[in-house]
C-alpha positions in Angstrom: 1.3 2.9 -27.0 1.0 6.7 -25.9 4.1 8.9 -24.5 5.6 6.2 -22.6 5.6 4.3 -26.1 7.1 7.1 -27.7 9.6 7.5 -25.2 10.9 3.8 -25.3 11.0 4.4 -29.4 13.2 8.1 -28.6 15.7 6.7 -26.6 16.1 3.1 -27.9 15.7 -0.3 -25.5 16.9 -1.2 -22.4 20.6 -1.8 -22.6 21.0 -0.3 -26.6 20.1 3.4 -25.8 22.8 5.8 -26.8 23.8 7.8 -23.0 23.8 11.4 -23.3 25.8 13.3 -20.8 23.6 14.1 -18.2 24.4 18.4 -18.4 23.8 18.1 -22.0 20.8 16.6 -21.5 19.8 19.0 -19.0 20.8 22.0 -21.9 18.9 19.8 -24.5 15.8 19.6 -22.1 15.6 23.3 -20.8 16.2 24.2 -24.3 13.5 22.3 -26.1 11.1 21.1 -23.4 7.6 23.3 -25.0 8.5 20.7 -28.4 9.4 17.3 -26.1 5.4 16.8 -26.4 5.2 17.2 -30.1 8.8 14.8 -30.3 6.7 12.5 -27.8 3.5 12.3 -29.2 4.9 12.1 -32.8 4.8 8.6 -33.8 7.7 7.2 -36.5 6.1 5.3 -39.3 6.1 1.4 -39.0 6.3 -0.7 -42.0 3.8 -3.6 -42.9 3.3 -5.5 -45.7 0.1 -7.8 -46.4 0.3 -11.5 -47.5 -1.7 -13.9 -48.4 -0.6 -17.3 -46.5 -2.3 -20.9 -47.5 -2.4 -23.4 -44.7 -4.4 -26.9 -45.1 -8.2 -26.8 -44.4 -8.3 -29.6 -41.8 -11.3 -31.6 -41.1 -14.7 -31.1 -42.1 -12.9 -27.9 -44.0 -11.5 -27.1 -47.5 -8.9 -29.0 -48.7 -7.1 -25.4 -48.4 -7.6 -21.9 -46.5 -6.2 -19.0 -47.3 -5.5 -16.6 -44.2 -5.3 -12.6 -44.1 -1.9 -11.6 -42.4 -0.1 -8.7 -41.9 3.8 -8.4 -41.1 5.1 -5.3 -38.9 9.0 -4.9 -39.4 10.5 -4.0 -36.0 11.6 -0.6 -35.9 15.2 0.1 -35.8 16.3 -3.6 -35.1 17.8 -6.4 -36.9 16.4 -10.4 -36.2 14.3 -9.2 -33.3 11.9 -11.7 -31.8 8.4 -11.8 -32.9 4.8 -11.7 -31.8 2.2 -13.4 -32.9 -0.9 -11.3 -32.4 -4.5 -12.9 -32.9 -7.5 -10.3 -32.0 -10.9 -11.6 -30.4 -14.0 -13.5 -31.9 -15.7 -11.9 -34.5 -13.2 -9.5 -35.4 -10.2 -9.1 -37.8 -6.8 -8.2 -38.2 -7.6 -4.8 -38.2 -9.2 -4.8 -34.7 -5.3 -5.6 -33.8 -3.0 -3.1 -36.2 -2.9 -0.2 -33.5 -1.4 -2.7 -30.8 0.7 -4.4 -33.6 1.9 -1.0 -34.4 3.1 -0.2 -31.4 4.7 -3.5 -30.3 6.8 -3.5 -33.7 7.7 0.8 -32.5 9.2 -1.3 -28.9 11.6 -3.3 -31.1 9.2 -6.7 -32.0 8.7 -7.9 -35.4 4.7 -8.9 -35.0 2.5 -10.9 -37.1 -1.2 -10.5 -37.1 -3.9 -12.5 -38.8 -7.2 -12.8 -39.6 -8.4 -16.3 -38.0 -10.0 -18.6 -40.2 -13.8 -18.0 -41.0 -13.1 -13.9 -39.5 -12.6 -11.1 -42.3 -10.8 -12.1 -45.0 -9.6 -15.5 -44.3 -11.2 -18.6 -45.9 -12.2 -21.5 -44.1 -14.7 -22.5 -41.5 -14.7 -21.2 -37.4 -13.6 -24.5 -35.3 -13.5 -22.2 -31.7 -9.5 -22.6 -31.6 -9.4 -26.8 -32.5 -6.2 -28.7 -32.4 -6.8 -29.5 -35.8 -7.6 -26.3 -37.2 -6.7 -22.9 -35.6 -4.1 -24.5 -33.8 -2.3 -26.3 -36.5 -2.7 -22.3 -38.4 -0.8 -20.8 -35.7 1.5 -23.4 -36.3 2.3 -22.6 -39.7 2.2 -19.4 -39.0 5.5 -19.4 -37.0 6.7 -21.6 -39.7 6.7 -18.7 -42.0 8.1 -16.6 -38.9 11.2 -18.6 -38.9 11.9 -18.1 -43.0 11.8 -14.0 -42.2 15.3 -12.3 -42.5 13.6 -9.8 -39.4 13.5 -12.4 -36.9 16.1 -14.0 -34.6 15.9 -18.0 -34.8 17.1 -19.9 -31.6 18.0 -22.8 -34.0 17.1 -23.3 -37.9 13.4 -22.9 -38.3 12.5 -22.1 -34.8 12.0 -18.4 -34.4 12.2 -16.9 -31.2 8.3 -16.2 -30.7 5.4 -14.7 -28.2 1.6 -14.4 -28.7 -0.6 -12.5 -26.7 -4.5 -11.6 -27.6 -7.7 -11.0 -26.3 -10.8 -13.7 -25.8 -10.5 -15.8 -28.9 -6.9 -14.9 -29.3 -6.0 -15.4 -25.7 -7.2 -19.1 -25.6 -5.0 -19.5 -29.2 -2.2 -18.4 -27.6 -2.8 -21.5 -24.5 -3.9 -23.6 -27.2 -0.3 -23.0 -29.6 1.6 -22.9 -26.6 0.4 -26.7 -25.4 1.2 -27.6 -29.0 4.4 -26.1 -30.6 7.4 -25.8 -28.5 8.6 -23.0 -30.4 6.5 -20.9 -28.5 8.3 -18.9 -25.8 6.4 -16.7 -23.5 2.7 -16.0 -23.7 0.4 -13.4 -22.5 -3.1 -14.7 -22.6 -6.0 -11.8 -21.7 -9.4 -12.5 -20.7 -9.9 -15.8 -22.0 -11.0 -19.0 -21.6 -9.8 -22.4 -20.0 -12.9 -24.7 -20.1 -15.2 -24.1 -22.8 -17.7 -26.3 -20.9 -17.2 -24.7 -17.2 -17.4 -21.3 -19.7 -20.8 -22.1 -21.5 -22.3 -25.0 -19.0 -20.7 -23.1 -15.3 -21.8 -25.3 -12.0 -20.4 -23.5 -8.7 -21.3 -26.6 -7.0 -18.6 -28.5 -8.3 -20.9 -31.1 -10.1 -19.1 -29.7 -13.6 -20.3 -28.7 -17.1 -22.1 -31.5 -17.4 -24.2 -31.1 -14.8 -24.1 -27.2 -15.4 -26.4 -24.8 -16.0 -26.4 -23.7 -20.0 -25.1 -20.0 -20.0 -27.3 -19.4 -22.9 -27.4 -15.6 -24.6 -23.5 -15.6 -24.0 -23.4 -19.0 -26.5 -26.4 -17.5 -28.9 -24.1 -14.7 -29.4 -21.2 -16.6 -29.7 -23.2 -18.8 -32.2 -25.4 -16.9 -34.2 -24.1 -13.5 -34.5 -21.3 -14.3 -36.8 -22.6 -13.8 -40.5 -22.1 -16.5 -42.8 -23.9 -19.7 -44.7 -25.4 -21.3 -42.2 -27.8 -20.6 -39.2 -25.2 -19.8 -36.9 -22.2 -18.9 -39.3 -19.0 -19.5 -40.4 -18.9 -22.2 -37.8 -18.3 -25.6 -38.8 -21.4 -27.8 -39.6 -20.8 -29.9 -36.8 -20.1 -27.4 -34.7 -23.7 -25.5 -35.6 -25.6 -29.2 -35.1 -24.3 -28.8 -31.4 -25.2 -25.7 -30.6 -28.2 -26.1 -32.0 -28.9 -29.3 -30.2 -27.9 -27.9 -27.1 -30.1 -24.5 -27.2 -33.1 -26.4 -27.9 -32.3 -28.6 -25.1 -31.5 -25.9 -22.5 -28.7 -28.3 -21.1 -25.7 -29.7 -21.9 -25.1 -33.1 -24.3 -22.1 -35.8 -23.4 -20.9 -35.1 -27.0 -20.8 -31.1 -26.6 -19.0 -31.2 -23.2 -16.5 -33.3 -25.0 -16.1 -31.2 -28.6 -15.9 -27.9 -26.5 -13.4 -29.6 -24.1 -11.0 -30.1 -26.8 -10.9 -26.3 -27.6 -9.8 -25.4 -24.3 -6.9 -24.8 -22.5 -7.7 -27.4 -20.0 -7.1 -30.1 -22.2 -3.8 -29.6 -22.7 -2.7 -27.6 -19.4 0.1 -29.8 -18.4 1.9 -29.5 -21.4 2.2 -25.1 -21.2 5.6 -25.0 -19.8 6.6 -21.3 -20.8 6.7 -18.0 -18.9 2.7 -16.6 -19.1 1.6 -13.5 -18.4 -2.5 -14.2 -17.2 -4.6 -11.0 -17.6 -8.6 -11.3 -16.9 -11.6 -8.5 -16.7 -13.0 -8.4 -12.8 -16.4 -6.8 -15.6 -16.9 -10.3 -17.3 -19.9 -12.7 -16.9 -18.4 -14.5 -20.3 -15.4 -15.6 -18.4 -14.9 -15.1 -15.0 -11.9 -14.9 -12.8 -12.1 -18.7 -12.4 -10.7 -19.0 -15.7 -7.8 -17.1 -15.2 -7.5 -18.6 -11.9 -7.0 -22.3 -13.0 -4.8 -21.3 -16.1 -2.5 -19.6 -14.2 -2.4 -23.0 -11.5 -2.3 -25.2 -14.4 1.3 -23.4 -16.0 2.6 -23.3 -12.4 2.3 -26.5 -11.4 4.4 -27.7 -14.8 7.3 -25.3 -13.4 6.9 -22.0 -16.0 6.7 -18.5 -14.6 3.9 -17.1 -14.1 1.8 -13.2 -12.9 -1.8 -12.8 -13.0 -3.0 -9.7 -13.1 -7.3 -8.9 -13.1 -8.1 -5.5 -14.3 -11.5 -3.6 -14.5 -12.7 -4.1 -17.4 -14.1 -7.7 -19.5 -16.7 -8.6 -21.9 -18.7 -6.7 -20.1 -16.8 -3.3 -20.4 -16.2 -1.2 -17.6 -12.5 0.5 -17.2 -10.2 -1.4 -20.3 -7.0 0.2 -19.0 -5.8 -0.5 -22.5 -1.9 1.6 -22.2 -1.9 0.5 -18.9 -2.2 -3.4 -19.9 -0.2 -2.9 -23.0 2.7 -1.7 -21.1 2.4 -4.6 -19.0 3.0 -6.9 -21.6 5.1 -5.4 -23.4 7.6 -5.3 -19.9 6.8 -9.0 -19.8 8.0 -9.5 -23.4 11.2 -7.6 -23.1 11.8 -9.7 -19.9 10.6 -13.1 -20.4 11.2 -12.9 -24.6 13.9 -10.0 -25.6 15.4 -10.5 -22.5 16.7 -7.0 -22.9 15.2 -6.2 -19.4 15.5 -8.3 -15.8 12.3 -10.4 -15.2 10.4 -9.3 -12.3 9.6 -12.0 -10.1 6.5 -13.8 -10.1 3.3 -11.6 -8.8 -0.9 -10.7 -8.4 -1.7 -7.7 -9.7 -5.2 -6.2 -9.4 -6.8 -3.0 -10.2 -9.5 -1.1 -8.0 -11.4 2.6 -8.3 -9.3 4.6 -6.9 -10.9 7.8 -6.3 -10.8 11.4 -8.5 -8.3 12.3 -10.6 -7.4 16.2 -9.3 -6.7 17.1 -13.0 -10.0 16.0 -14.5 -12.2 15.2 -11.7 -12.9 11.4 -13.3 -11.9 8.1 -11.9 -8.8 6.8 -11.4 -7.6 3.6 -11.0 -5.1 2.0 -8.7 -2.6 -0.8 -9.2 -2.6 -3.4 -5.8 0.5 -5.9 -5.9 1.5 -8.7 -4.2 4.5 -11.4 -4.8 3.2 -14.7 -5.5 -0.5 -15.2 -7.3 -2.5 -16.5 -3.7 -5.4 -18.4 -6.3 -9.4 -18.0 -5.0 -9.2 -19.2 -1.5 -6.7 -16.5 0.2 -6.6 -15.7 3.8 -10.4 -16.6 4.8 -12.9 -14.5 6.6 -15.7 -16.4 8.5 -18.9 -13.9 8.9 -22.0 -15.3 10.1 -25.0 -15.4 8.3 -28.6 -14.6 9.4 -31.6 -15.6 8.2 -34.5 -18.1 8.3 -34.9 -20.7 5.9 -37.0 -19.2 3.1 -38.8 -20.9 0.5 -38.6 -19.7 -3.0 -40.4 -20.3 -6.8 -39.3 -21.0 -10.2 -42.3 -19.4 -12.1 -43.7 -21.6 -14.9 -41.2 -20.6 -18.4 -38.6 -19.3 -15.9 -40.3 -15.4 -16.6 -40.1 -13.3 -15.3 -36.6 -13.8 -14.6 -33.8 -11.6 -12.2 -31.0 -10.0 -14.1 -27.4 -10.2 -13.0 -25.4 -9.8 -16.2 -26.0 -9.6 -19.3 -24.1 -9.9 -22.0 -21.7 -6.5 -22.9 -23.9 -5.0 -19.8 -22.8 -6.6 -16.8 -20.7 -3.4 -15.8 -23.4 -1.7 -14.9 -22.7 -2.8 -11.0 -18.9 -2.2 -11.5 -17.9 1.1 -8.7 -15.8 2.7 -11.4 -18.4 3.2 -14.2 -21.5 3.9 -11.8 -23.4 6.9 -12.1 -26.1 7.4 -9.6 -28.3 5.3 -9.5 -27.1 3.3 -12.2 -26.3 0.2 -10.6 -30.4 -0.7 -9.8 -31.3 0.1 -13.7 -32.2 -3.6 -13.7 -34.1 -5.3 -11.9 -32.1 -7.9 -10.2 -34.3 -9.7 -8.1 -38.4 -10.7 -8.7 -40.5 -11.2 -5.4 -40.6 -14.6 -4.0 -38.0 -16.0 -6.5 -34.8 -15.0 -4.1 -33.9 -16.1 -0.8 -32.0 -13.8 1.7 -29.2 -14.0 4.2 -27.1 -11.2 6.0 -24.1 -10.6 7.6 -23.9 -8.0 10.8 -22.7 -5.0 10.0 -19.1 -5.0 9.4 -16.7 -4.0 12.2 -14.3 -3.1 10.0 -13.6 -3.3 6.2 -13.5 -6.4 4.1 -11.5 -6.7 0.6 -12.6 -9.5 -1.1 -10.4 -10.8 -3.3 -11.2 -14.2 -4.4 -14.1 -16.9 -4.3 -16.2 -16.7 -2.0 -18.2 -19.6 -0.5 -21.4 -21.1 1.7 -22.8 -24.5 2.9 -26.5 -24.4 2.0 -29.5 -27.1 3.0 -31.5 -27.2 -0.4 -35.4 -28.9 -0.6 -35.8 -29.1 -4.4 -33.9 -30.0 -7.7 -32.9 -28.0 -10.4 -30.7 -25.0 -11.1 -30.5 -22.1 -8.7 -28.2 -18.9 -8.7 -26.1 -17.3 -5.5 -24.6 -13.9 -5.5 -23.3 -11.3 -3.2 -24.7 -7.6 -2.9 -23.3 -5.0 -0.6 -25.6 -3.4 1.4 -25.1 0.0 2.3 -26.2 1.7 6.0 -29.0 3.4 4.5 -30.0 -0.3 2.8 -29.1 0.1 -0.9 -28.2 -2.8 -1.8 -25.9 -3.0 -5.0 -25.4 -6.9 -6.6 -21.1 -6.9 -6.4 -19.6 -7.1 -10.1 -23.3 -8.0 -11.6 -22.2 -11.9 -11.5 -23.7 -15.0 -10.0 -22.7 -18.6 -10.0 -25.6 -21.1 -10.6 -25.7 -24.5 -9.0 -27.9 -27.6 -9.9 -29.8 -28.4 -6.4 -30.6 -32.2 -5.8 -31.9 -32.2 -2.6 -29.2 -32.2 0.7 -26.7 -30.2 1.7 -24.3 -28.5 -1.3 -21.1 -26.1 -1.1 -21.4 -23.3 -3.2 -18.5 -20.8 -4.6 -19.5 -17.6 -5.4 -18.4 -15.6 -8.0 -14.4 -14.6 -8.0 -13.6 -10.8 -7.9 -12.0 -8.3 -5.9 -14.9 -5.7 -4.2 -14.1 -4.0 -1.2 -17.0 -4.3 2.0 -16.5 -1.4 3.5 -17.1 -0.4 7.5 -20.8 -0.6 8.6 -22.0 -2.2 5.3 -23.5 -5.5 5.1 -22.8 -8.1 3.4 -26.3 -10.1 1.5 -25.9 -13.7 0.3 -29.1 -13.9 -2.4 -30.2 -17.4 -3.9 -32.8 -17.0 -7.2 -34.3 -19.4 -8.8 -33.6 -17.7 -12.1 -31.1 -15.5 -14.1 -32.2 -13.9 -17.3 -29.0 -15.1 -19.2 -29.4 -18.5 -18.1 -31.5 -20.9 -19.5 -33.9 -22.3 -16.7 -36.6 -25.2 -17.1 -40.2 -24.2 -18.0 -41.8 -26.2 -15.3 -42.5 -24.4 -12.3 -40.8 -25.7 -9.0 -39.9 -24.6 -5.1 -37.5 -24.9 -2.6 -36.7 -24.1 0.4 -33.2 -22.9 1.6 -31.2 -22.2 4.3 -27.7 -21.6 5.0 -25.7 -24.2 7.3 -22.3 -22.3 7.5 -20.6 -18.8 7.4 -19.7 -17.2 4.7 -16.2 -18.3 3.8 -15.0 -14.5 2.4 -11.5 -15.0 0.9 -8.9 -11.7 1.7 -5.6 -10.8 0.6 -3.8 -9.0 3.2 -0.5 -9.2 1.6 -1.8 -6.8 -1.8 -0.2 -3.3 -1.2 -1.9 -0.4 -3.1 0.5 1.5 -5.4 -0.4 5.1 -6.2 -2.9 5.4 -8.3 -1.4 5.1 -12.8 0.6 8.0 -14.1 -1.5 9.8 -16.7 0.1 9.9 -20.0 1.0 13.4 -18.9 3.2 12.5 -16.4 5.7 11.4 -17.4 6.5 14.8 -19.3 6.4 16.3 -15.5 10.4 15.0 -14.4 11.2 17.8 -17.8 8.3 20.0 -16.7 10.2 19.9 -13.5 13.1 20.2 -14.7 12.4 23.8 -16.6 10.6 25.2 -13.4 13.8 24.1 -11.6 15.2 26.0 -14.1 13.4 29.4 -13.9 13.2 29.7 -10.0 17.1 28.7 -9.4 18.4 31.3 -12.1 20.7 33.2 -9.9 19.2 36.8 -8.7 15.6 34.7 -8.2 16.2 33.9 -4.7 14.5 37.3 -2.9 11.1 39.0 -3.7 10.8 42.5 -2.5 7.2 43.0 -2.1 7.0 40.5 0.5 8.9 39.8 3.9 10.3 36.4 5.0 8.5 34.9 7.5 9.6 31.9 9.9 6.0 30.4 9.1 6.3 27.4 6.9 3.1 27.1 5.5 -0.4 29.1 5.6 -3.6 28.3 3.4 -6.1 31.2 3.5 -9.8 30.7 2.1 -8.4 28.4 -0.6 -11.4 27.6 -3.4 -11.2 25.2 -6.4 -13.6 24.5 -9.0 -13.0 22.7 -11.7 -15.1 23.2 -15.3 -17.4 20.2 -15.0 -18.7 22.1 -11.7 -16.7 19.4 -9.5 -15.8 21.1 -6.1 -12.9 20.2 -5.5 -11.9 22.3 -2.3 -13.8 24.7 -0.5 -12.7 27.6 1.9 -9.4 26.0 3.4 -7.9 27.3 6.4 -4.5 25.8 7.5 -1.3 26.4 8.8 2.0 24.4 9.7 4.7 25.4 12.2 8.4 24.1 11.7 9.3 21.1 13.0 5.8 19.6 12.4 4.8 16.4 10.1 1.0 17.1 9.0 -0.7 14.2 8.2 -3.4 15.7 5.3 -6.1 13.2 5.3 -9.5 12.6 4.1 -11.0 9.9 2.0 -11.1 9.7 -1.8 -11.9 12.7 -3.9 -11.4 14.8 -0.6 -9.1 17.1 -2.5 -6.2 16.1 -1.0 -4.2 16.1 -4.0 -5.5 19.1 -5.4 -4.8 21.3 -2.2 -1.2 19.8 -3.0 -0.6 20.7 -6.4 -1.9 24.4 -5.4 0.4 24.2 -3.1 3.2 23.2 -5.1 2.2 25.8 -7.8 0.8 23.3 -10.9 -2.7 24.9 -10.8 -4.8 28.5 -9.8 -7.0 28.5 -7.2 -10.2 30.1 -7.8 -10.0 32.1 -4.9 -7.8 32.0 -0.8 -3.9 32.0 -1.0 -0.6 29.9 0.0 2.1 31.4 1.4 5.3 29.5 1.5 7.7 31.6 4.4 5.4 34.9 3.7 5.8 34.7 0.3 2.7 34.0 -1.6 3.0 31.1 -3.8 2.8 31.1 -7.8 3.7 29.5 -10.9 7.4 29.4 -10.6 7.8 31.5 -7.5 11.6 31.8 -6.0 10.0 30.5 -2.7 9.1 27.1 -4.4 13.0 26.5 -4.8 12.7 25.8 -0.5 9.8 23.0 -1.2 11.1 19.7 -2.1 8.0 17.1 -3.2 6.2 14.8 -5.3 2.4 14.7 -6.3 0.1 11.7 -7.7 2.9 9.3 -8.1 7.0 9.5 -9.2 7.7 10.6 -12.8 11.2 9.6 -14.4 13.3 9.2 -17.6 12.4 5.6 -17.8 15.1 4.8 -20.2 17.5 6.7 -17.1 19.3 4.7 -14.4 18.0 6.0 -11.2 21.6 8.1 -10.3 21.4 9.6 -13.6 17.8 10.9 -13.0 18.9 12.1 -9.6 22.0 13.9 -11.3 20.1 15.4 -14.1 17.3 16.9 -12.4 19.4 18.8 -9.7 21.8 19.6 -12.6 18.9 21.6 -14.1 18.6 23.3 -11.2 22.2 25.4 -11.8 22.7 24.7 -8.3 26.2 23.2 -6.9 26.6 19.8 -7.0 27.9 19.9 -3.1 24.4 21.5 -2.3 22.2 18.3 -3.2 23.6 16.4 -0.5 23.3 13.8 -3.2 25.0 11.0 -0.3 21.9 11.5 2.1 19.8 11.2 -0.5 20.9 8.0 -2.0 21.4 6.5 1.7 17.6 7.0 2.0 16.9 5.8 -1.3 18.6 2.4 -0.6 18.8 0.9 -4.1 22.1 -1.1 -4.0 23.4 -1.9 -7.2 19.7 -1.0 -9.1 20.9 2.6 -8.7 22.9 2.4 -12.4 19.9 0.1 -14.0 16.9 1.7 -15.4 14.1 3.1 -13.6 12.0 0.9 -15.9 13.1 -1.8 -14.4 12.6 -1.0 -11.2 9.3 -2.0 -8.8 6.8 0.2 -7.2 8.7 0.3 -3.6 11.6 1.2 -5.8 10.2 4.1 -7.7 8.9 5.0 -4.9 12.3 5.4 -2.7 14.0 7.2 -5.4 11.0 9.6 -5.8 11.3 10.5 -2.0 15.0 11.1 -2.6 14.7 13.4 -5.3 12.0 15.4 -3.1 15.0 15.4 -0.6 17.6 16.9 -2.8 19.4 19.8 -1.5 17.4 19.3 1.9 14.4 21.7 1.1 13.2 23.6 4.6 9.4 22.2 3.8 9.1 18.5 2.0 5.2 17.6 0.6 5.0 13.9 -0.3 1.5 12.2 -1.5 1.5 8.6 -0.7 5.1 8.2 0.4 4.7 4.6 2.1 2.8 3.2 -1.2 4.4 0.0 -2.6 6.9 0.2 0.3 7.2 -3.5 3.0 6.8 -3.4 6.3 10.3 -2.6 6.7 10.7 0.2 4.8 7.8 2.0 5.6 9.4 1.7 9.4 12.2 3.2 8.0 10.9 5.8 6.4 8.5 6.7 8.8 12.0 6.9 11.1 14.2 9.6 8.0 10.6 11.9 8.1 10.8 12.2 12.0 14.1 12.9 12.3 14.3 15.4 8.9 11.5 16.9 10.6 13.3 17.3 14.3 16.1 19.0 12.7 13.9 22.0 11.9 12.5 21.4 8.9 8.3 21.0 8.2 7.1 17.6 6.5 3.6 17.6 5.1 2.2 13.7 4.4 -1.1 13.4 2.3 -2.2 9.7 3.7 -4.8 7.0 3.3 -2.8 4.7 5.6 -4.2 5.9 8.9 -2.1 3.9 11.2 1.6 4.9 9.7 0.3 8.6 9.8 -0.7 8.1 13.6 3.0 7.0 14.3 4.6 9.6 12.1 2.9 12.6 12.0 3.1 15.6 15.1 -0.3 16.7 13.7 -3.3 16.4 11.2 -6.1 17.8 8.8 -8.9 16.1 7.9 -10.2 17.2 4.9 -14.0 15.5 3.4 -15.9 16.7 0.2 -13.2 19.3 -0.3 -13.5 21.0 3.5 -11.4 20.8 6.7 -13.3 19.2 9.5 -10.9 19.0 11.5 -7.2 19.4 12.6 -4.4 19.8 15.4 -2.3 17.8 17.3 -2.9 13.9 16.4 -3.0 13.4 20.1 -5.9 15.6 20.4 -7.9 14.4 17.4 -7.2 10.8 19.2 -8.5 11.8 22.1 -7.7 10.4 25.5 -9.3 7.4 25.5 -6.7 5.9 23.4 -8.8 5.3 20.5 -7.3 4.3 17.7 -6.7 7.4 14.3 -9.0 4.9 12.3 -11.9 5.4 14.5 -11.6 8.8 15.1 -11.1 9.7 12.0 -14.2 8.0 10.7 -16.6 9.4 13.5 -14.8 12.6 12.4 -15.8 12.5 8.2 -19.6 11.4 9.5 -20.4 14.6 11.5 -18.7 16.5 9.0 -17.3 20.3 10.5 
């Protein structure tokens, strides 16, 4: 579970943790800060018991099936809620053992099992059939109801949630529909309709006319070793697959059989809180499946939150710790009741530039209240290009390549190396028609499923996809996903694959329509099509999605402790003056600052600038420009290779006394999650050893404006609430120099306006403020001066009015021009 999970185990659960006094906590942390990481990383043992549970075999199977299970006892609790944790297809209970132990440490009773036909369990695979695997799950709920460790809602009815990935996510949805004792579910990267997954059709004709996803289906049915040609499947399922694979198209019986194993068939019966998690790098179960599950459950009146993350069946960033923390928080609120339920929300994770401490790509969260679906706020973009003739070759080979099982992430921006996007031959000559938008005048963030109308002369399967075309002509297949559809001569509306993708200013969006795709079955007979567009490309956007700061790495949970220890050092009596340097009225002077990481990445190069009293300076630049690295050196957290930083005339070194005149937060707020907001502020200030009256706590609390939430644990806060608390903490003591990294992330428009006014007033009193931000409109309104960085170098500096120029152009336009032209 990482440090956050260990902290949860160490401090106890929300509402039950024994409160230390802030003075005692400060003393303990000051004395033991060096040992905290060891204690946090040391995971307490979890008691587990293995057992074999016999269940009825069901139709077509053995009379009895034995399930191999493991029960994990809840840490430090009696009568805890239970969680059924299921594994993915082809795996076993051992694949989820680590996650099970984490949930047990979080205070839940956890039961894992190998599904029938997998691992050491007997029986045949029935694809989560209501007659087989669903009945197994119901027997496991019966078993939990008899355990003394499990909380009961009533006799025979345990308090129980379900979660799991892919195959395990589908059983959570199916069981919730068939067993009213399931109280909350968190299915991940799973399906809504198996027929739609294996026979997709993007023009709305349904799976009966869908295009057979042959490579993924082959991995399903022939990838599990067993007694038959397609593993340990029920013989009827094996026969069904072989018939479909031979014909290369769906049969009515296959569609009917697969639909019975789909949440789509029972969606009107799922009425429990749900956290729907789906991967963006997923050509097996794309985002449309999560959309259909979420909308169906919401129609039943149950609360639903949706998460799109960077990984999926095709690889990408699995974001394991982030997702597991989300799931624990969800169950805390919706199953255990130990945390306040969050309002329904929609979360998308996006590539967020380089982590200044590792020079690796980081991932940011963008959130909004309420899931908007896939149509969003549409933007229409005209497409240019004449009608074009394209040909399907005999045998359907050579074929274009979009996604292959496990390889779809080749096009993901968070995993690409130089040239990786061109590793697969996406289009074959003569087989694709292309239509393009004009260069975009402003960035377009596609969030959902774009649509377009096409006029097609010809009959058979075609494949539509979107490319991101850079100004230099380099084209990248967005998410390496294609939308298959059946042309039948005439006009058709095609829904492109759902995704979250940013098309930058100056880029073009290219629509490709191809006759082949290696992942799908196509007719062997050659054919010719003529394709033209009859509508603009409709691109859905979700402007309300607010990008939060990059996720806090594990080590950042220790930052509050490090800050306290640092505060103790620099606040000791007699340490507030230096004798080898003279005071200066200049708040900040940076000269020749350079920093190169061990991997050779040059983060900051020969950077120089200064900031005067009363200025509000914006530090601007694209992701990876070196802004956060500069701020971390400014705070004394990392050492520059060369150059120097002076605050009020004193050189900055780790623990330098002059740092007591600086208030800051960088790379997101870090708080002890099980303390309240008020306790976090008090603990931080008391650790400095300075008098409480010097904290100006009332002003800080007024800035935070958290109301009664100030006395709730910080782990229950939204991103905006944590951001406001962090800014209040930075302002404790009214420091002469205030440094804020992305201070308006997570704030709504009224809060942003209030924060802007606070910072302007703060600087007007003779203090100095430095803001690192990507919200250029906000910088333009709040900052008096700006330093623009690119590639670690300063490319412009001066008053904002001078950078904008006398023509009144926007700062965004000036910024883009400066970045293009360089220093």
